Structures are given as structure tokens and as C-alpha cells.
N, C-alpha and C positions, 0 to 999 in steps of 0.2 A: 200834300203833294205838290209837287213843283210844274208848274205849267209853262212850256218853252211855247214862243210863238216866230213864224216866219215872217218875212217882210215881203210885200208885194209890190211891185215895180210895173210901171207901163211902159210899153215899146214907144218907140219913136215914129213918127210917122213915115219916114223915107230914110234910104240907105245914106244920104248926104247928112239927115238929122242925125244918123247914129254916128257917124265919124265926128260929128262936133260933140257929142253928149259930153265929153270930157271938158268942156268947157264950162260946164257947170248949169246945166239945164235944170236941174232940180231932182231928176228921176235917179241917177245914180247916187243921190245923197239920201236916199228916202230911210235907209238904215243905219246912219250914222249919227244915232243919240237923239234925234227928233221925236221923241215918242209921245208928245203931247198932244198933236194933231188929232182930232177924233172927226167921223163923219159928219156929226151933229154939229162942231164947231164950224166947220166948212159949209153946212147947210145952212146954217144962222148967219154967217156973213154976207147973206144976200145972194143976188143972182149973178154978180160979176165972176166970169171964169179966167183965172191969170192966163197969159199968154204961154202957149205951148200944151196946154191941157187938151189941145183940140180931138186928140187920139184916145183919150182915156173912156172908157165904155160909160154909158149913160149911170149917173148915180141913183140909186133906188128912191123914188119920193117916200118921203116921210108918210103922206097921207095914203100911199097905195098899200094895197093889201100885201102880206109878206108871201112870197111863193112857196107854193106847196112842196114840201121837200123833206129831207132829215137833215138836221144840223150834225155835221160832224167835225171833230177835230181836225185842225187842217194837216196835219202827219197821217190822217186814214184817207184823203182826198188823193185817189189816185187815175191812172191813165184811162181814159174814156169816160169820166165822170163829167157831168154837166152840173154847172152852179149858177150860184145867183151872184150878182155883181159884188165887188169888195172895193173899198178904198186904198188906193194904190200908194196912200202916201202914210199910211200907220201899219203896225204889225198887227198881224191876223192870227186868231186862235182857234177861230172855227169858220167853217163855211158851209152855206146850204146847199146840199147836194139833191138836185131836182132830177127826174126820170127826162132823158133828152127826147123823148117825144113830146114833151109838155114844153111851154114855154121858158127859157131860160136864157140867162146873159152871155156864159162862157163856156167852153168846152176842154178839158185838160186833153192835150194831143200831144206831149212829150214830156217823159220824166226824166231828168239827164244826171248823172252822176258826176258831181265835183272832184276832180282829182286831189288827193290827200295832200301833194306838196309836202312839205316840211311839216306840216300839221297845225301851223299857225293859220288864223282866220284869214281868209284872202282879201275880202272885202268887196263892196258892190263893184268896183271897175273890173275885177276880175270876174265877177260872176256876169257882168255885162259883155265882156269879150266873149264868154263863152256861149252866150246867149246869141250873140251874132252870127257866131260860126254854126252850132249845133241847132240850137233852137230853130234859125232862122231856115237851115237846111231841112229839119224835120217837117217844118212849116208846108214846103213844097210837096213832100211825100204825101202829107195828111190832106191839104186840100187841094193838090193836085194841079196848083200852079206855085211860079217863083212868088215870094212875099213881095216883092217890089211892084209886081204888076197887079198884085191882089186890092179889092176893095176891104178884106178881112184885115184885123190888126192882132197884135199879140200882147200878152202882158204875162209878168211870171212871178212865182213866189221863189225867196231866196232864203237861205238860212241866216239867224241873226248871229251875233257873235257868241250869245248864250247857248244857243241851239247847236251852234257848231262846235262848241267845246261838251255837248251832251252826244256828238257822233253824227250829228244832220249834215248828210253829203249830197243835199237832192237839190236840184233847180226845177220847178213844175212850171212848164208852159202852157199856157191858156190861148185859145182864138176867139176872138168876139167878132161881131159884127158892129162898127161904130152907128148906123144907122139905128140899132136897138136890139130888144129880146128877138131871139129865133127860136123855131121849133123843128125839133129832129137835128141830127147831127150835121156839123158842116164836113164831117169827112168826105172828100171827095166834089165837095161843093163845086170846084173849079171857077171860083169867083175871087 
């Protein structure tokens, strides 16, 4: 059985940063072939945080207890699911889905369909453009205030070239609080 995975990408902190992302901030290059980075390698590298990673959700500590929830294939995670944190610099196969009334890191607030176009793989820049328009728009509807005014941030899962070839056309947008895990939904949080 062949397993495909999606790439996770971290949102940028502000609209100005979004417009500068094409200049090589690293987030738009997450799915471009560097599949060797793992959570363990990043954690083992010490406490230094690369510049620009301030908006990334807190990484799960290796010594902390695993959140109680159900591990699901990334393609089974959907709208309204609350999930544990994941490394935005690697390709994702599985996520832990946690009941929203329990402490969790992120919540899926939009699932967007990527236009087919000519059928060729559009790439991370095209996905980011769609996130900047559609995902940010859905954020305001879900959270209750404009993304640029909110203390909350977003992250998203995008197709890989392999999953695209197998028919994957979804961008999965998640919302999280950079201050740490939350309990309950962020729908209507208005913050």
C-alpha cells in the first residue's frame, strides 16, 4: 500500500510578512524536496530558534505526555477537528485528533479546494496565494475578527507533488494560539 503525505506550512505573522514571503522565508519552500528534516532533528539541535519562526505553534516537548486522542491519516482530518501540533517543516502522514473540549494545539477551520488548472502540480507559491485570499477570509468568518487584528495565527496543510498526482486537491487551514494549547473551540473566539 502506497502512503502519500501532505506538507504542512506555517502562516506568516502579518500581512506585510505575507507579501514578502516570495523572497525566501523558507515557509513557501517546505514542500520543495527537503524531506530530511524531522521533529527529532530539530529538537536535538538545541534551543536556538531560526529567525522568522516566531509564529510557529509551540513544538511538543519530547518529555511531555502524548495528548489523548486518536491518530488519523492526514487525509481523514477534516473541518472542525482539533489536533495536536505538528512540525511545519516536514511532510505529514498522521495527526492526532483530540476532542475540542480537551486541551489541543490547533483546530481545522477551513478545507479549501485547489483549482485543477491544467492538471500540473501548482507548487507552494500557488497554494500560499490561495491561502492568503481564501483561508484568511475564512479565518475572519470562523474566529469573528480580521486575521490581521487577531492574536491567533494559522497554519495549513497542502498537497505534495505525489499526493497531487493521486488526486489530492485540498488545502487544510488550521488556527492556533501562539501562546500555547487551548481548551474548547476557537470558533467565535473574537480575539
